C-alpha positions in Angstrom: -4.5 15.6 34.1 -6.0 16.4 30.7 -7.9 14.0 28.4 -5.0 13.3 26.2 -2.7 12.4 29.1 -5.4 10.0 30.5 -5.7 8.4 27.1 -2.0 7.8 26.7 -1.7 6.4 30.2 -4.6 4.1 29.5 -2.9 2.9 26.3 0.3 2.3 28.3 -1.6 0.3 30.9 -2.7 -2.0 28.1 0.9 -2.5 27.1 0.5 0.3 24.5 -1.6 -2.0 22.4 -4.8 -1.2 20.6 -7.7 0.5 22.3 -10.5 -1.3 20.4 -14.0 0.0 19.9 -16.5 -2.6 18.8 -18.4 -1.2 15.9 -22.2 -1.6 16.2 -22.7 -2.5 12.6 -20.0 -5.1 12.0 -21.6 -6.2 9.0 6.3 4.7 -10.1 9.2 4.3 -9.5 9.5 6.3 -12.7 8.5 9.8 -13.7 6.3 9.0 -16.6 4.4 11.5 -18.9 1.4 13.1 -17.3 -1.3 10.5 -16.9 1.1 7.5 -17.2 -0.7 4.8 -19.3 -3.0 6.8 -21.6 -4.8 4.0 -23.6 -8.2 3.0 -22.3 -8.7 -0.6 -23.2 -12.1 -2.1 -23.5 -10.7 -5.5 -22.7 -11.0 -6.5 -19.0 -9.0 -9.7 -19.1 -5.8 -10.9 -20.6 -3.7 -14.1 -20.8 -0.1 -13.5 -21.8 2.1 -16.0 -23.5 5.9 -15.6 -23.1 7.4 -18.0 -25.7 9.0 -18.3 -29.1 6.3 -20.3 -30.8 2.7 -19.7 -31.5 0.5 -18.6 -28.5 -2.2 -21.0 -27.3 -5.8 -20.1 -28.1 -6.9 -17.2 -25.9 -3.4 -16.0 -25.1 -1.6 -12.8 -26.3 2.0 -13.4 -27.4 4.7 -11.3 -25.9 8.2 -10.9 -27.4 11.3 -9.7 -25.6 11.4 -6.4 -27.6 7.8 -5.6 -26.9 8.0 -2.3 -25.0 4.7 -0.9 -23.7 3.0 1.7 -25.9 -0.6 3.1 -25.9 -1.4 1.7 -29.3 -0.6 -1.9 -28.3 -1.8 -1.5 -24.7 0.6 -3.9 -23.1 4.3 -4.7 -22.9 7.5 -4.3 -20.8 7.7 -0.9 -19.2 10.1 1.8 -17.8 12.9 0.8 -20.2 13.2 -2.7 -18.8 13.4 -5.9 -20.8 13.1 -9.7 -20.3 14.4 -12.5 -22.4 11.9 -14.8 -23.9 12.9 -18.4 -23.4 11.4 -21.7 -24.6 13.1 -24.8 -23.0 11.9 -28.2 -21.8 8.4 -27.4 -22.9 8.4 -24.3 -20.7 8.0 -20.8 -22.1 8.9 -17.8 -19.9 10.1 -14.3 -19.6 13.3 -14.0 -17.4 15.8 -11.4 -16.4 18.8 -10.9 -14.2 17.2 -7.9 -12.5 13.8 -6.4 -12.0 11.5 -5.8 -14.9 8.1 -4.1 -15.3 5.1 -5.2 -17.3 2.1 -2.9 -17.9 -1.4 -3.4 -19.3 -4.0 -0.8 -20.2 -7.2 -1.6 -18.4 -10.4 0.1 -17.3 -10.4 1.0 -13.6 -11.6 -1.6 -11.1 -10.4 -4.6 -9.2 -8.3 -7.3 -11.0 -7.2 -10.8 -10.1 -3.7 -11.4 -11.2 -2.5 -15.0 -11.5 1.2 -15.5 -12.2 3.3 -18.6 -12.5 7.0 -18.2 -11.5 10.0 -20.4 -11.9 13.0 -21.1 -14.1 14.2 -24.4 -15.7 17.8 -23.6 -15.0 18.2 -21.6 -11.7 16.5 -21.1 -8.4 14.5 -18.0 -8.1 13.4 -15.7 -5.2 10.9 -13.2 -6.5 8.7 -10.5 -4.9 6.0 -8.8 -7.0 4.9 -5.2 -6.5 2.0 -3.5 -8.3 1.5 0.1 -9.4 3.7 2.3 -7.1 5.5 -0.5 -5.1 2.5 -2.1 -3.5 3.8 -5.4 -2.1 1.6 -8.2 -3.5 3.9 -11.3 -3.2 6.9 -11.6 -0.9 9.9 -13.9 -1.6 8.3 -16.6 -3.7 11.0 -19.2 -3.9 11.4 -21.9 -6.5 14.2 -24.5 -7.1 15.5 -24.9 -10.6 12.8 -26.6 -12.7 10.1 -25.9 -10.1 7.1 -23.6 -10.8 4.7 -21.9 -8.4 1.4 -20.2 -9.2 0.2 -17.3 -7.0 -2.9 -15.1 -7.1 -3.5 -11.6 -5.8 -5.9 -8.7 -6.3 -5.0 -5.2 -7.4 -7.1 -2.1 -7.5 -6.5 0.4 -10.3 -8.1 3.8 -10.6 -8.3 7.1 -12.5 -9.1 10.6 -11.1 -12.6 10.5 -12.7 -15.8 10.0 -10.7 -19.4 10.9 -10.9 -20.6 13.0 -13.8 -17.3 14.1 -15.2 -15.8 15.2 -11.9 -12.1 14.8 -11.0 -10.0 14.3 -7.9 -7.8 17.3 -7.6 -4.4 15.6 -7.9 -1.2 17.3 -6.8 0.9 18.3 -9.7 3.5 17.3 -10.6 3.8 14.7 -7.8 0.7 12.7 -8.5 0.3 13.6 -12.2 3.8 12.6 -13.1 6.0 10.9 -10.5 3.1 8.9 -9.2 1.3 8.5 -12.5 1.1 4.7 -12.2 -1.3 5.1 -9.3 -3.8 7.1 -11.3 -3.5 6.0 -15.0 -5.6 3.7 -17.1 -3.8 0.5 -16.5 -1.9 -2.0 -14.3 1.8 -2.0 -13.8 3.6 -5.0 -12.2 7.2 -5.1 -11.0 8.9 -8.5 -10.9 12.0 -8.2 -8.7 14.5 -10.3 -6.8 16.8 -13.2 -7.7 16.3 -14.2 -11.4 12.7 -13.0 -11.8 11.0 -15.4 -14.2 7.3 -15.7 -15.2 5.9 -18.4 -17.4 2.2 -17.5 -17.3 0.4 -14.2 -16.5 -3.4 -13.9 -16.4 -5.4 -10.7 -15.5 -9.1 -10.6 -15.1 -11.6 -8.1 -13.7 -13.4 -9.3 -10.6 -16.2 -8.1 -8.3 -14.8 -8.3 -4.8 -15.1 -6.1 -1.7 -12.7 -3.2 -1.5 -10.7 -1.9 1.5 -10.0 1.8 0.9 -7.3 3.8 2.7 -6.8 7.5 2.9 -4.0 9.1 4.8 -0.7 11.0 4.6 2.9 10.2 3.7 3.2 7.6 6.4 0.5 5.4 4.9 0.2 6.4 1.2 2.1 4.8 -1.8 5.7 6.1 -1.8 7.2 6.0 -5.2 10.9 5.7 -4.5 13.3 4.2 -2.0 14.3 4.7 0.8 10.8 5.7 1.8 7.9 3.2 2.3 4.6 3.1 4.1 2.5 0.6 5.9 -0.3 1.3 3.4 1.8 -0.1 0.5 3.0 -3.1 2.5 -0.2 -4.2 4.2 -1.4 -5.6 0.9 0.7 -8.7 1.3 -1.3 -9.7 4.4 -4.7 -9.9 2.7 -6.1 -12.9 0.9 -6.9 -12.7 -2.8 -10.6 -12.3 -2.0 -10.5 -8.5 -1.4 -8.9 -5.4 -3.0 -6.9 -2.8 -1.2 -7.2 0.7 -2.7 -4.8 3.3 -1.3 -6.0 6.8 -2.1 -3.7 8.7 0.3 -1.1 11.2 -0.6 2.0 12.8 1.0 1.5 16.1 2.7 -2.2 15.8 3.0 -4.4 16.2 6.1 -8.0 15.2 6.7 -9.5 18.5 5.6 -7.3 18.8 2.5 -8.3 15.3 1.4 -11.9 16.3 1.6 -11.2 19.5 -0.3 -9.4 17.6 -3.1 -12.4 15.2 -3.5 -10.5 12.1 -2.5 -13.3 10.9 -0.4 -16.0 11.9 -3.0 -14.2 9.6 -5.4 -14.3 6.7 -2.9 -17.9 7.4 -1.8 -19.1 7.4 -5.4 -18.1 3.8 -5.8 -18.4 2.5 -2.3 -20.9 -0.3 -1.6 -22.0 -2.2 1.5 -19.3 -4.7 2.5 -16.5 -2.2 1.6 -14.3 -0.7 4.3 -12.5 2.6 4.7 -9.4 3.0 6.8 -8.2 6.6 7.6 -5.0 7.7 9.3 -4.4 11.4 9.9 -2.7 13.6 12.4 0.9 14.3 11.3 0.0 17.2 9.0 -3.3 18.1 10.7 -1.4 19.5 13.7 0.4 22.1 11.6 -0.7 25.7 11.3 -3.1 26.9 10.1 -5.1 23.7 11.0 -6.5 23.3 14.5 -7.5 20.3 16.6 -11.1 21.4 16.3 -10.8 21.4 12.5 -9.2 17.9 12.6 -12.1 16.6 14.7 -14.6 18.2 12.4 -13.0 16.7 9.3 -13.0 13.2 10.8 -16.7 13.6 11.7 -17.5 14.6 8.1 -15.6 11.5 6.9 -17.6 9.4 9.3 -20.9 10.8 8.2 -20.0 10.5 4.5 -18.9 6.9 4.8 -22.0 5.9 6.7 -24.2 7.5 4.0 -22.2 5.6 1.3 -22.9 2.3 3.1 -19.3 1.5 3.9 -17.6 0.7 7.3 -15.1 3.2 8.6 -12.2 2.3 10.8 -10.0 5.0 12.3 -6.3 4.4 12.7 -4.6 6.7 15.2 -1.3 8.2 13.8 1.9 6.3 14.7 4.6 8.0 16.7 7.6 9.7 15.3 11.1 8.7 16.3 11.0 10.9 19.5 12.8 9.2 22.4 13.5 10.5 25.9 16.0 7.9 27.3 14.4 4.6 26.3 10.9 5.9 26.2 9.0 7.2 23.2 7.5 10.6 23.9 4.3 11.9 22.4 5.0 14.4 19.6 1.4 14.4 18.3 -0.2 16.2 21.2 -3.9 15.5 21.5 -4.5 14.2 18.0 -4.3 10.5 18.6 -6.9 10.9 21.5 -9.1 13.1 19.2 -9.1 10.4 16.6 -10.0 7.7 19.2 -12.8 9.9 20.5 -14.4 10.3 17.1 -14.3 6.6 16.7 -15.9 6.1 20.2 -18.6 8.7 19.6 -19.6 7.1 16.3 -19.2 3.5 17.5 -16.5 2.8 14.9 -13.6 0.4 14.9 -10.3 2.0 16.0 -6.8 0.7 15.5 -4.6 2.3 18.1 -1.5 2.5 16.0 -0.1 5.3 18.1 0.2 2.9 21.1 1.3 0.0 19.0 4.1 1.9 17.4 5.3 3.1 20.8 5.7 -0.6 21.9 7.3 -1.4 18.5 9.9 1.4 18.7 10.7 0.8 22.3 11.3 -2.9 21.7 14.2 -1.9 19.6 15.4 1.0 21.7 16.4 4.5 20.6 19.3 3.5 18.4 18.3 0.3 16.8 14.8 1.6 16.1 16.3 3.9 13.5 16.3 0.9 11.2 12.5 1.3 11.1 13.0 4.8 9.5 14.2 5.8 6.0 18.0 6.4 5.8 18.2 9.6 3.8 22.0 9.8 3.9 24.7 7.5 5.5 23.9 7.2 9.2 21.1 9.8 9.0 17.5 8.6 9.3 14.2 10.4 8.8 12.3 10.8 12.0 8.8 10.4 10.5 8.9 8.3 7.3 9.7 4.7 7.4 12.0 2.2 5.7 10.9 -0.9 3.8 11.4 -2.9 7.0 9.7 -0.3 9.2 6.6 -0.1 7.1 6.4 -3.9 7.1 6.4 -4.0 10.9 3.9 -1.1 11.1 1.7 -3.0 8.6 1.7 -5.9 11.0 0.8 -3.6 13.9 -2.2 -2.4 11.8 -3.3 -6.0 11.0 -3.0 -6.8 14.7 -5.2 -3.9 15.5 -7.8 -4.9 12.9 -7.9 -8.4 14.4 -8.8 -6.8 17.7 -11.7 -4.9 16.3 -13.5 -8.1 15.7 -15.0 -6.6 12.5 -15.8 -8.5 9.3 -12.7 -7.2 7.7 -10.8 -9.9 9.5 -12.1 -12.6 7.2 -9.8 -11.2 4.5 -6.5 -11.3 6.6 -4.2 -14.2 5.7 -4.6 -17.3 7.8 -2.5 -17.9 10.9 -1.4 -14.3 11.2 0.3 -13.6 14.5 2.4 -10.6 15.7 3.7 -9.1 18.9 5.1 -5.6 18.6 7.0 -6.2 21.8 8.9 -9.1 20.1 9.0 -8.0 16.4 10.9 -9.3 13.4 14.5 -8.3 13.1 16.0 -6.4 10.1 18.1 -9.4 9.3 14.9 -11.5 8.9 13.4 -9.1 6.3 14.1 -9.5 2.7 12.3 -7.8 -0.1 14.5 -6.5 -2.9 14.3 -2.7 -3.0 12.9 -1.1 -6.1 15.8 0.7 -7.8 15.6 4.4 -7.3 14.9 6.3 -10.5 16.9 9.5 -11.0 19.3 10.9 -8.5 19.1 12.2 -5.0 16.4 11.6 -2.3 12.9 12.7 -3.1 11.7 13.2 0.4 7.9 13.2 0.9 6.2 16.4 2.0 5.5 16.4 5.7 7.8 15.6 8.7 
C-alpha cells in the first residue's frame, strides 16, 4: 500500500473530513476595455446620494443617467441603469433587474456600507463585488423597510514593488476579468427589485486573507461557472478582507512564475493569511509531482519570510464516481499537499476528503447539481455551479474551523455545516449574474 492510498484510507476513516494539522505559530461579467476602470482616484472614501434634490453635506449626488466614465470616476456601469426616486423622505436608486455601480479608487481594502429597501415593494437583494464575489446574500425587506449592511472588499492592480507587474493572462485577465485588476470597485446589485438608498465606501486597515489557486477557486466571470473562492466571502465578518489572486488554468509553479505570489508577499503583513489550493493543473504534463511539491515548499518559505500564515487546501475531487463512491482522480497530489503542510507545521484544510463526503451525500446523479451545466442535461465534471461552489465554500470554512487557527475569529458567528447532510438546491437562492455575450466561456483546465 503506497503513501497516497494510506492517506485516502485515513481520510475515509475520519468520515472523509478534514485532516487537520495544528500550526505552530497560530498567531466582469463584461468584457471591458483593457484595464477596466482606468482613472486612479486620489479619494479613498465616498458617500453617494441617490435623490432628486440637493445632496447632503459630504455626499456626492448621483443621477439616473450618470454612466461611469474615467473623468468622473463613478457611476452606473456595464450599460445598466437605475431610476432615482424621492418619496416619503426617502431617496433611492432602484431597478427591476440587476445594475452595476463602479467607483475609481486606489488599491486596498474598503468597507462598503449600503442601505437597501424600497418604499413601495418588498425586496430580496444579493450584492456581488468585482467579478461576482458574493458579499451579501438575500437581504430581504418589506415595503417601507430599510436594512443597512457592511462588508469589506479588496481591490488591486497588477503593480507591485518598484514598478514590477504581475504577468496577467491576456486577454482573459486583461479584458474579460478586468474588474478584478483595475483601479476601482464595481458592485453588482441583483435580485428582486434591487434598491439602495445609501452607499458609503471608505478605505480601511484590516487583516487580509489571500487566496491563490486554479479555476476551481478563482473568480469566474460568467455563469454557469462559479468557485468556492468567490463564494466564501459571504461567510466572513466585515472585519477582514478576502483577496482572491487565483486564475483559471494555473498551477503552483506557473503562479510563482507570473509573480502572483510576489505581489502578495510585497504587501503581506503579520496577521494576514494565505490559502492555496492546487493540484488539478499541476498533475498535467509536463509538470511532475516533484515539481508540485517543490512549488508548494517555495510558497511556504516565501509566506513565512513575508510574515503571513499559510494554510494549504487540498484539491477537491472531480465528479468521478464508481457506483455510489467517489474515486480519486487526483493521484498522489492531495497527499503531497497534506505532506508539505505537515512538514512545515501548517494548517491544512482537507477539502479532498470533505468534497468526497459532500458528493457522495447526493449520489452520482443528484451530485451533478453541484457542477456547472454547460448544455441542457450536460454538466462539467470539474467546475462548479453557483450552488456547488456555495457548498464547497462551507466545506472550506468547516476545515478552517478545525485548524483552530486565528483565522476563525473572522468567520461569521454560529456557522455550522455537515457535508454529509448539506443544503439542497431548492434551499439555495442567489440570483445569477446575467451572462454577457453568447455561448459558454469554459474556464481553462478540466
